[in-house]
MIROKOL-655134 format. One record per residue: x, z negated, y negated of N, C-alpha, C in turn. Coordinates in steps of 0.05 Angstrom, whole numbers, plus 5000, padded with zeros to 4 digits. Each point is the difference from the previous one (the first is absolute). Example, Ala and Ser with C-alpha at 12.3 -4.5 7.8 and 13.67 -1.06 7.14 Angstrom:
2
526448445114498250004976501850004976
499350144979501649994976498549864978
***
This chain:
161
309324171058497149984998499050264988
497950115012498950254990498649964973
499550214986498649994974497249885004
498650095021497349905005500149705006
501949915015500249715007500649844975
501850114982500649864975497549974983
498550224997497650004984498049805012
499750005027498149825013500849714994
502749945001500949734992499249934972
500350194982499249954972497049934998
498350165015497249955000499349735012
501349935022499549755014500649764982
501950034982500849784982498349974976
498250194994498349984977497849795004
499549854979497749815001497550164995
497949945016497450134997498149814985
498250124985498049844987498049915022
497550014995498049915020499750195023
501550225001499750205021501749915024
499449775010501649905023498449975025
497550084999498349995024499850295011
501750075019500250275010497350135008
498149875013497550135007498550104975
499849834980498550084976501550214984
502749985000501550204985499850275014
500050015026499750255014497250114996
498049834999497350084995499850124971
501649904982500050114973500750305000
502050075016500750285003497750175011
498749895021497750155012497750034980
499549794985497850014980500650204978
502550004991500850204980499350285009
500950075024499650275011497150065006
498549795009497250045005498550074974
500649864979498850054974500750284989
502550085004500950264992498450215014
499749975026498650205017496950004995
498949774995497149994996499250084971
501649934980499150034973501950184983
502250095011501750184985501449864977
500449745002501249844979503049975005
501449864983502749935004500249735015
502449925006500449735012499249794981
499549765010499149784984501849964976
498849944977501649954976500549704996
498649835016500449714997499349885027
501949865012499549885026501249725001
498549825013500849735006499449965029
502150015016499749985029501149735009
498249845012500749735008498849945027
500849785011499149925027497049945001
498949854980497249925001498150214991
500750144978498250204989501750204984
499350255001501550204985498150164983
501050134979498450184984501750234990
498750234999501350244991498050154982
501150124978498350154981500850294999
497950175000500450295000498550134977
501050214988498650164980498450225015
497449984996498250205014498250134979
499050245007498250154983497349874998
499249865022497349895001500149755018
497949844997499749765017499350095029
501449905020499350065027497349875008
498550145017497549895010500549785020
498049855007500249795021500850125026
498950245006500750135025503050075000
501150094978502850064998501749755003
499149784989501549755003500149925029
497850035014500049945029501850195015
500150254991501750205013503049934996
500749894977502749914995500849805022
498349805003500549795020500250115028
498150185007500050125026502550165005
500850174981502450165003502549835003
500149784984502449835001500249885028
497949905011500149885027500550215022
499150244996500550215018503050075000
501350014977502850054998501649775013
499249764995501349775012499950025031
497750075010499650035029501650235012
500750204984501550235010502849935007
500949764993502749915007502250194990
499850084975501950194988502749854997
502250145006502649884996500849984971
501449794993501049964972503050035002
501150204987502850065002501250014972
502749994999501450014974502150225002
500450134977502050214999501149994971
502350134997501350014974500250294991
499650054974500250274989501149974972
501450214991500950004972497750094982
500249934975497850074981499550305000
502050175004499650294999499350125027
499549835020499350105026497749835013
498149934983497749855009497950185013
498549895019497850165012497950084978
498750225005498050104981497949784995
499349964974497949814993501049724995
502549945005501149734996501049994971
498949814985500649964972502049774996
501750044980501949794993499349874973
497750074989499349924973499749694997
499549865021499749714999502649855006
502150145007502549875006501349914974
501449775002501449914976502250204991
500650004975502050194989502749975014
500749755008502649965013500050025030
497850115011499950045029502150195010
501049965023502050165013499150295002
501950185003499350285005498950045029
500849815017498950015028497649815001
497850115009497449865000499249945029
499049755004498949925026497150085000
499350165020497250085004498749865023
497549924997498549895022498050215009
500050065025498250205011498149865021
497450054997498149895019498850245014
500950045025499250245015500350254983
498050175002499950244983498049954977
499349754996497949944980501149954972
502249854997501049934974503049985000
501250074978502949964995500349954970
501649784994500549944972502549824998
501350004977502349824996499049715000
501649835014499249725001502349835011
500449764989502149825010498749765015
497449995001498649775012500349985030
499049785010499949955029497450105012
500250125024497750125013499949935029
497650035012499849985029501250255013
500449995026501250235014497950215007
497549925003497850195005497449894989
498250184994497549914987498449815016
500250015027498449815016500849714995
502349954988500949734994498849904974
498650164986498849924974497849795004
498350055019497649835003497650164992
498049874989497550134991499950004970
499350234988499750034971497249924993
499749814983497349914992499750044969
498150174993499450054972498449764989
501149864981498749774988498150074978
500650224986498350084978501550204982
498550114981501150194982498949954972
501450104980499150004972500550274988
498150084983500250264987500049954970
502050114986500149984970499550284990
497650054990499150264991501850114977
500749824981501650094977502850095009
501249865019502750075009500050195024
497750045012499850155025501849885021
499949735001501749855018498449885022
500950045024498649905024501949805014
499249755000501749795013498949945027
501849995020499349945028501249735006
498449815009501049745009499749995031
502249925013499950005029501749775011
499649955026501849825014500550115028
502249915011500750085027499549765018
498450045021499249795018501450045027
***
């Protein structure tokens, strides 16, 4: 068995929390990258991705306007419609693509990291289940947002239809 196959077996055997709905989990990756590109922020610091409703929180410099909120939804659905391929690859910690961070990995994570790549749009470490292409996600529906001025926290609530 190759090293990649062994690592994949290890990942397949891990129990996942609520991240078991591949369309919403794949949309989580797209939303992270959309927020990074639109607002220059980091990836979500708190996410609950579920079948019925999901929410993700981001640290932003300012509260997004209503037009920007609509633009998030528009861009997400545009990306979904682009039918971007979702692929997996393995890399060692010292040979990760530029911009890929390991800061959220557990201390006992393997030296070989599974990366999820969505077209040329996003790549990040992940062990979750995903769709094969973005067209399998469905439609991204923005349910609402909340802004916490003290924390500069922007929470996005959404569902996949």
